[in-house]
C-alpha positions as CSV (number, residue, x, y, z in Angstrom):
1,M,-10.2,17.1,-45.4
2,R,-13.6,15.1,-45.4
3,L,-13.1,11.8,-43.7
4,D,-15.8,10.4,-45.4
5,K,-14.1,10.6,-48.8
6,V,-11.4,8.0,-47.6
7,I,-13.8,5.3,-46.8
8,A,-14.9,2.6,-49.2
9,R,-17.6,-0.1,-48.9
10,T,-14.9,-2.8,-50.1
11,R,-12.5,-1.9,-47.2
12,V,-15.1,-2.4,-44.5
13,V,-15.1,-6.1,-43.2
14,D,-15.8,-8.3,-40.3
15,L,-12.6,-9.7,-38.8
16,R,-12.2,-13.5,-38.1
17,S,-8.9,-13.0,-36.2
18,V,-8.8,-12.9,-32.4
19,E,-5.1,-11.8,-32.1
20,L,-4.0,-8.4,-33.1
21,E,-1.3,-9.4,-35.4
22,A,-3.4,-11.8,-37.3
23,A,-6.1,-9.0,-37.3
24,L,-3.8,-6.5,-38.8
25,D,-2.5,-9.0,-41.3
26,E,-6.0,-9.6,-42.3
27,L,-7.0,-5.9,-42.7
28,A,-3.6,-5.3,-44.8
29,G,-4.8,-8.1,-47.0
30,V,-8.1,-6.2,-47.7
31,V,-6.0,-3.1,-48.5
32,V,-3.6,-5.0,-51.0
33,S,-6.5,-6.7,-52.7
34,K,-7.8,-3.3,-53.8
35,F,-4.4,-1.7,-54.3
36,P,-2.0,-4.4,-55.7
37,D,1.0,-1.9,-55.8
38,L,1.3,-2.2,-52.0
39,K,2.9,-5.2,-50.3
40,Q,1.1,-6.9,-47.6
41,E,4.2,-8.0,-45.7
42,T,5.6,-4.4,-45.8
43,L,2.4,-3.1,-44.5
44,L,2.1,-5.6,-41.7
45,K,5.9,-5.2,-40.6
46,G,5.6,-1.4,-40.4
47,L,2.2,-1.6,-38.6
48,L,4.0,-4.1,-35.9
49,V,7.0,-1.7,-35.6
50,R,4.7,1.1,-34.7
51,E,2.6,-1.0,-32.4
52,S,5.9,-2.0,-30.5
53,T,6.9,1.7,-30.2
54,M,3.6,3.0,-28.8
55,T,0.2,1.4,-28.5
56,T,-2.3,2.4,-31.0
57,Y,-5.2,1.3,-28.7
58,L,-7.6,4.5,-28.2
59,G,-9.9,2.8,-25.6
60,H,-13.6,2.1,-25.6
61,G,-12.8,-1.1,-27.8
62,V,-11.0,0.9,-30.6
63,A,-7.7,0.7,-32.1
64,L,-6.2,3.0,-34.7
65,P,-3.2,1.3,-36.2
66,H,-1.4,3.6,-38.8
67,I,1.6,3.7,-41.0
68,R,3.3,6.1,-43.5
69,I,4.7,4.7,-46.8
70,K,5.5,5.9,-50.2
71,M,2.5,5.6,-52.4
72,P,0.5,7.6,-55.1
73,R,-2.5,8.4,-53.0
74,R,-2.6,10.5,-49.9
75,Y,-4.5,8.2,-47.5
76,I,-6.4,4.8,-47.6
77,L,-8.7,3.9,-44.5
78,A,-9.7,0.3,-43.8
79,V,-12.2,-0.6,-41.1
80,G,-12.5,-3.9,-39.5
81,R,-15.1,-5.0,-37.0
82,S,-14.8,-8.0,-34.6
83,R,-17.9,-9.5,-33.0
84,V,-16.0,-11.7,-30.4
85,G,-13.3,-9.1,-29.7
86,I,-9.5,-9.1,-30.4
87,R,-7.0,-9.5,-27.4
88,H,-4.5,-6.7,-27.3
89,D,-1.7,-5.9,-24.9
90,G,-2.5,-2.3,-24.9
91,S,-5.9,-2.6,-23.8
92,I,-7.4,-1.6,-20.5
93,S,-8.7,-4.3,-17.9
94,D,-8.6,-7.0,-20.6
95,E,-11.1,-4.8,-22.6
96,P,-11.4,-6.7,-26.1
97,I,-10.9,-4.5,-29.3
98,R,-14.3,-4.5,-31.3
99,L,-13.3,-1.9,-34.2
100,V,-10.0,-1.4,-35.9
101,F,-9.4,1.7,-38.1
102,M,-6.3,1.1,-40.1
103,L,-4.9,4.4,-41.6
104,I,-2.2,4.3,-44.4
105,A,-0.8,7.6,-45.4
106,D,1.6,8.9,-48.0
107,E,4.9,9.6,-46.4
108,K,4.7,13.3,-47.9
109,A,1.1,13.8,-46.4
110,R,1.6,16.9,-44.4
111,D,-1.8,16.7,-42.4
112,Y,-1.2,13.4,-41.2
113,L,-1.2,14.1,-37.6
114,Q,-4.5,16.3,-38.1
115,V,-6.0,13.4,-40.0
116,L,-5.1,10.9,-37.1
117,A,-6.5,13.2,-34.6
118,A,-9.8,13.8,-36.5
119,I,-10.4,10.2,-36.8
120,A,-9.7,9.6,-32.8
121,R,-11.9,12.3,-32.0
122,Q,-14.9,10.9,-34.0
123,V,-14.5,7.4,-32.8
124,K,-14.7,8.5,-29.2
125,E,-18.5,9.3,-29.7
126,P,-20.4,6.7,-27.7
127,E,-23.4,7.0,-30.1
128,L,-21.4,6.3,-33.0
129,L,-19.4,3.5,-31.9
130,D,-22.3,1.6,-30.5
131,G,-24.0,2.0,-33.8
132,L,-21.0,0.7,-35.7
133,V,-20.3,-2.3,-33.4
134,N,-24.0,-3.3,-33.3
135,A,-24.7,-2.9,-37.0
136,S,-26.7,-5.8,-38.4
137,D,-24.7,-6.2,-41.5
138,L,-21.6,-4.4,-43.3
139,D,-23.9,-2.1,-45.5
140,I,-25.5,-0.6,-42.5
141,L,-22.0,-0.4,-40.7
142,F,-20.6,1.5,-43.9
143,E,-23.7,3.9,-44.0
144,R,-23.2,4.7,-40.5
145,L,-19.4,5.3,-40.9
146,V,-20.2,7.6,-43.9
147,S,-22.7,9.4,-41.8
148,G,-20.8,9.8,-38.6
149,F,-17.7,10.9,-40.5
150,G,-19.3,13.1,-42.8
151,G,-21.0,15.0,-40.3
152,L,-24.7,14.0,-41.1
153,R,-25.9,12.8,-37.7
154,P,-27.0,16.0,-36.1
155,V,-30.7,16.3,-35.0
156,Q,-32.2,19.3,-36.7
157,A,-32.3,22.2,-34.3
158,Q,-36.1,23.1,-33.4
159,Q,-37.1,25.9,-35.5
160,S,-39.5,27.2,-32.9
161,R,-40.9,30.7,-33.0
162,I,-38.4,31.8,-30.4
163,N,-35.5,30.4,-32.1
164,R,-36.4,32.1,-35.4
165,L,-37.0,35.4,-33.6
166,M,-33.6,35.2,-31.8
167,F,-31.7,34.5,-35.0
168,R,-33.5,37.2,-36.8
169,E,-32.7,39.6,-34.0
170,A,-29.0,38.4,-33.7
171,E,-28.7,39.4,-37.5
172,S,-30.3,42.6,-37.1
173,V,-28.1,43.6,-33.8
174,A,-25.0,42.4,-35.7
175,R,-25.6,44.7,-38.6
176,G,-26.5,47.5,-36.3
177,A,-23.4,47.1,-34.2
178,A,-21.3,46.6,-37.2
179,C,-20.3,43.2,-36.3
180,K,-17.8,41.3,-38.4
181,A,-19.5,37.9,-37.9
182,I,-22.3,35.8,-36.2
183,M,-21.0,33.3,-33.7
184,V,-23.6,30.5,-33.3
185,F,-23.2,28.1,-30.3
186,G,-24.3,24.8,-31.8
187,D,-24.2,22.7,-28.4
188,T,-27.3,24.5,-27.5
189,F,-29.2,21.9,-29.8
190,V,-29.0,18.3,-28.8
191,G,-27.1,16.7,-31.8
192,G,-26.0,20.0,-33.2
193,I,-27.4,22.1,-35.9
194,E,-28.8,20.9,-39.3
195,P,-27.0,22.1,-42.1
196,G,-29.0,24.6,-43.9
197,S,-31.3,25.5,-41.0
198,M,-29.6,28.9,-40.4
199,K,-28.4,31.1,-43.1
200,S,-27.1,34.8,-43.1
201,K,-25.3,37.1,-45.6
202,L,-22.9,37.7,-42.7
203,K,-19.9,35.6,-41.8
204,M,-21.4,32.6,-39.6
205,I,-19.0,30.9,-37.3
206,L,-20.1,27.7,-35.6
207,V,-18.8,27.0,-32.2
208,T,-19.5,23.4,-31.2
209,R,-17.9,20.6,-29.1
210,T,-17.9,18.2,-31.8
211,P,-17.0,19.8,-35.3
212,I,-19.4,19.1,-38.2
213,E,-17.8,19.3,-41.7
214,A,-20.6,20.6,-43.9
215,S,-21.1,18.8,-47.3
216,E,-20.1,20.6,-50.5
217,G,-22.3,23.4,-51.2
218,E,-23.4,24.0,-47.5
219,A,-21.2,26.7,-46.9
220,H,-23.5,28.8,-44.6
221,F,-21.1,28.4,-41.8
222,S,-17.9,30.2,-42.9
223,E,-15.8,28.5,-40.1
224,T,-16.3,25.9,-37.6
225,I,-14.4,26.1,-34.0
226,Q,-14.3,23.0,-31.9
227,V,-14.1,24.1,-28.2
228,R,-14.9,21.5,-25.7
229,S,-17.1,22.8,-22.7
230,F,-17.9,20.7,-19.7
231,S,-20.3,23.5,-18.4
232,S,-24.2,23.7,-19.2
233,Q,-24.0,27.5,-18.7
234,R,-24.8,29.9,-21.5
235,L,-22.0,30.7,-23.9
236,A,-19.5,28.6,-21.6
237,Q,-17.2,28.4,-24.6
238,L,-17.3,32.0,-25.5
239,R,-13.7,33.2,-24.5
240,S,-11.9,30.2,-25.7
241,A,-13.7,30.3,-29.0
242,I,-12.9,34.0,-29.4
243,L,-9.4,33.1,-28.6
244,V,-9.1,30.4,-31.3
245,A,-10.8,32.6,-33.9
246,L,-8.1,35.3,-33.2
247,T,-5.2,32.8,-33.5
248,R,-6.6,31.5,-36.8
249,G,-7.3,35.0,-38.3
250,I,-10.8,34.3,-38.7
251,I,-11.5,37.5,-36.8
252,A,-9.3,40.5,-36.0
253,F,-8.5,42.4,-32.9
254,K,-10.5,45.6,-33.9
255,D,-13.6,43.4,-34.7
256,R,-17.0,43.0,-33.0
257,V,-18.8,39.5,-32.9
258,C,-22.4,38.8,-32.2
259,C,-22.9,35.6,-30.3
260,V,-26.2,33.7,-30.0
261,G,-26.7,30.6,-28.0
262,G,-28.3,29.1,-25.0
263,I,-28.0,26.5,-22.3
264,T,-26.4,23.3,-23.7
265,G,-28.9,20.8,-24.8
266,S,-31.8,23.0,-24.1
267,N,-32.8,23.2,-28.0
268,Q,-33.5,26.9,-27.6
269,F,-31.7,30.2,-28.0
270,D,-32.0,32.5,-25.1
271,T,-29.0,34.7,-25.1
272,L,-27.5,37.3,-27.4
273,V,-24.2,39.0,-26.6
274,V,-22.2,41.4,-28.7
275,V,-18.3,41.0,-28.0
276,D,-15.9,43.9,-28.6
277,I,-12.7,41.9,-29.1
278,E,-10.3,44.8,-28.2
279,R,-12.1,45.6,-25.0
280,E,-12.4,41.7,-24.0
281,F,-8.7,41.1,-24.6
282,Q,-7.2,44.8,-24.1
283,T,-4.8,43.4,-21.3
284,L,-3.6,40.6,-23.2
285,I,-2.8,41.8,-26.7
286,T,-0.7,44.9,-27.3
287,G,-2.1,46.0,-30.5
288,S,-2.6,43.2,-33.2
289,T,-4.0,39.6,-33.5
290,S,-0.6,38.4,-34.4
291,D,0.9,39.7,-31.0
292,L,-1.4,37.2,-29.2
293,L,0.3,33.9,-30.7
294,P,4.1,33.5,-30.3
295,S,5.9,33.6,-33.8
296,D,6.7,29.9,-33.7
297,V,3.5,28.5,-32.3
298,T,0.8,27.3,-34.7
299,P,-2.8,27.7,-34.0
300,E,-3.5,24.1,-33.9
301,V,-1.0,23.3,-31.4
302,L,-2.4,25.9,-29.1
303,E,-5.9,24.6,-29.6
304,R,-4.8,20.9,-28.9
305,V,-3.0,22.0,-25.6
306,I,-6.0,24.1,-24.4
307,A,-8.1,20.8,-25.3
308,V,-6.0,18.5,-23.3
309,A,-5.7,21.0,-20.3
310,T,-9.4,21.3,-20.3
311,E,-10.0,17.5,-20.2
312,L,-7.5,17.2,-17.5
313,A,-9.2,20.0,-15.5
314,V,-12.5,18.1,-15.6
315,E,-11.4,14.4,-15.6
316,G,-8.3,14.3,-13.4
317,R,-6.4,11.1,-13.0
318,E,-7.9,8.2,-11.2
319,G,-10.7,10.2,-9.8
320,R,-8.4,12.8,-8.3
321,P,-7.9,16.5,-9.3
322,V,-4.7,17.2,-11.1
323,G,-2.7,20.5,-11.4
324,C,-0.4,21.0,-14.4
325,L,1.6,23.7,-16.4
326,F,2.0,23.7,-20.2
327,V,4.7,26.0,-21.7
328,V,4.3,26.5,-25.5
329,G,6.9,28.0,-28.0
330,D,10.2,29.6,-27.8
331,T,11.9,26.5,-26.2
332,S,15.5,27.7,-26.7
333,K,14.8,30.5,-24.6
334,V,12.6,28.6,-22.2
335,A,15.4,26.1,-21.6
336,Q,17.7,28.8,-20.1
337,F,15.2,29.0,-17.3
338,T,14.2,25.5,-16.7
339,K,15.9,22.5,-15.3
340,P,14.7,18.8,-14.9
341,L,13.1,17.4,-11.9
342,V,13.0,13.9,-13.0
343,L,14.4,11.9,-16.1
344,N,12.8,13.2,-19.2
345,P,10.1,10.6,-20.2
346,F,10.0,11.8,-23.7
347,Y,13.7,11.6,-24.4
348,G,14.6,9.2,-27.3
349,Y,11.1,9.1,-28.9
350,K,10.5,10.2,-32.5
351,E,9.3,13.5,-32.8
352,E,6.0,12.5,-34.6
353,D,5.4,10.1,-31.8
354,R,5.7,12.9,-29.0
355,N,3.9,15.5,-30.9
356,I,0.8,16.9,-29.0
357,L,-1.2,16.7,-32.2
358,N,-0.8,13.0,-32.2
359,P,-3.9,11.5,-30.6
360,F,-2.1,8.8,-29.1
361,M,-0.2,11.4,-26.9
362,D,-3.6,12.3,-25.0
363,E,-3.2,9.6,-22.5
364,T,0.5,9.8,-22.1
365,V,0.4,13.6,-21.4
366,K,-2.5,13.0,-18.8
367,E,-0.5,10.0,-17.1
368,F,2.6,12.3,-16.8
369,S,0.5,15.3,-15.6
370,S,0.9,14.1,-12.0
371,I,4.7,14.6,-12.1
372,D,5.6,17.8,-10.4
373,G,7.0,20.6,-13.0
374,A,6.0,21.8,-16.4
375,F,5.5,20.2,-19.8
376,I,7.8,22.1,-22.3
377,I,6.2,22.1,-26.0
378,R,7.8,23.4,-29.1
379,G,5.6,25.6,-31.3
380,D,5.1,22.8,-33.7
381,G,3.6,20.5,-31.1
382,V,6.6,18.4,-30.2
383,V,6.8,17.7,-26.4
384,E,10.5,18.3,-25.5
385,S,10.1,17.3,-21.6
386,A,7.9,16.9,-18.6
387,G,8.7,17.6,-14.9
388,S,10.6,20.7,-15.7
389,L,11.3,23.3,-13.0
390,I,10.6,26.8,-14.0
391,Q,13.1,29.2,-12.6
392,A,11.9,32.5,-14.3
393,T,10.9,35.5,-12.1
394,D,8.5,38.3,-12.8
395,S,8.1,41.2,-10.4
396,D,6.0,43.4,-12.7
397,H,2.7,41.6,-12.5
398,N,0.6,40.9,-9.5
399,L,-1.4,37.7,-9.3
400,P,-4.8,37.6,-7.8
401,S,-4.8,36.3,-4.2
402,G,-5.2,32.4,-4.0
403,L,-3.1,31.5,-6.9
404,G,0.0,29.4,-6.1
405,S,3.4,28.7,-7.4
406,R,2.5,27.0,-10.6
407,H,0.5,30.3,-11.8
408,A,3.5,32.4,-10.7
409,A,5.8,30.2,-12.7
410,A,3.5,30.4,-15.7
411,A,3.3,34.1,-15.5
412,A,7.0,34.5,-15.3
413,I,8.1,32.3,-18.0
414,S,5.5,34.0,-20.5
415,V,7.4,37.3,-19.5
416,T,11.0,36.2,-19.8
417,S,10.4,34.3,-23.2
418,D,8.1,34.6,-26.2
419,C,5.8,31.8,-25.2
420,I,2.4,30.9,-23.9
421,S,1.7,29.0,-20.8
422,I,-1.4,27.4,-19.7
423,V,-2.2,26.4,-16.1
424,V,-4.7,23.8,-14.8
425,S,-5.5,24.5,-11.2
426,S,-5.8,21.5,-8.9
427,S,-7.9,23.1,-6.3
428,T,-10.4,25.0,-8.7
429,G,-10.2,23.1,-11.9
430,Q,-9.9,26.3,-13.7
431,V,-7.7,26.6,-16.9
432,T,-6.0,29.9,-17.2
433,L,-3.8,31.1,-20.0
434,F,-0.8,33.5,-19.5
435,R,0.9,35.8,-22.0
436,R,3.5,38.3,-21.2
437,G,2.6,37.9,-17.4
438,V,-1.2,38.6,-18.0
439,M,-3.7,35.9,-17.1
440,L,-6.6,35.0,-19.1
441,P,-9.1,32.6,-17.6
442,L,-10.5,30.1,-20.1
443,T,-12.9,28.2,-18.2
444,D,-14.9,28.7,-14.9
445,K,-13.9,27.4,-11.6
446,R,-15.0,24.0,-10.5
447,R,-18.3,24.2,-8.6
């Protein structure tokens, strides 16, 4: 859904309160004044219960309190700004809260976690946050909100002679090679690609670190794939982007794709590559696209696990490299080959609160990544346990030299059960996916 569609100017306010509970009550009052069928006391009580269960602080001075209730509309978003800062127990190093995004959702809204995650991704952009906090008045703040959430911020790609030539040649090569689609790597340009600047009769797939939802009628990109890359190398997101496109059904196992991009932030296309999907993934897939993804694993869950693993590979924890293992899918079978190394830190929490799609799980998963053992994750994203010892064995696949017990365990469990395992190497920072014992590196080794 378009996030800018749930924002209204009347629900963007400057907060007077300096304590979190009072600020939530103030913002709930703003919502109730526009939707009198809701009860302010009910909203506040539900928000405080959620806050007591798990902090809704995202960091960088942003909080995202949220609640699900029965109401006739899907979502309501209210935004409060504090110029002096709000005290909050969940903040880091006494960092005050400057922005509060309050999301109220109907209890039947199925994409609730995805909407939460989308908001969380957007409000982590430093440029957007700085513009919101320092807006001179609420009208400008609202305009920047709509602009940021609606994907209107990108700087137009420089339409130089070389860029126009490269894109024309990409179209020509794609047609000549019978490619199914053209994959454009948008991070080549600072700020992304301006809607409408590139058009083709072929299917266009945009690969970008920060997804931009095109406005209605601007459908020149058939699909947008968010793949975060920390490398400045050309087409560094290529393999992960193709993997995501396969699991979503955007492209098929037998297809070819023409990719065009350049060095991140260079504002110039300089690379054109034709990828034969079958040849690229021939050792991983036995014959069909559906064979790549376990039957109980949804594409968005796999994408989220890859994103968290990639962030861990680069960021580590407290300045130190971190190695960890994620096992996704077929948890009933996986349980037969695992045992706990520590008390399960996820035991007793509601499934919604411990779902990997929940943006508030990011820091929790990263914090527990230092525990020896694996994260066991259901196909729908619910984290069953952390610190699990994998006891499966695999004698049919030989791993490259230099890989340790974590990679061996990942390969083995992917053979003995219908799951996907993803490893973050503490020594190289490389993220590797395993399916049926076969490894697929998703990122480059740390330089």
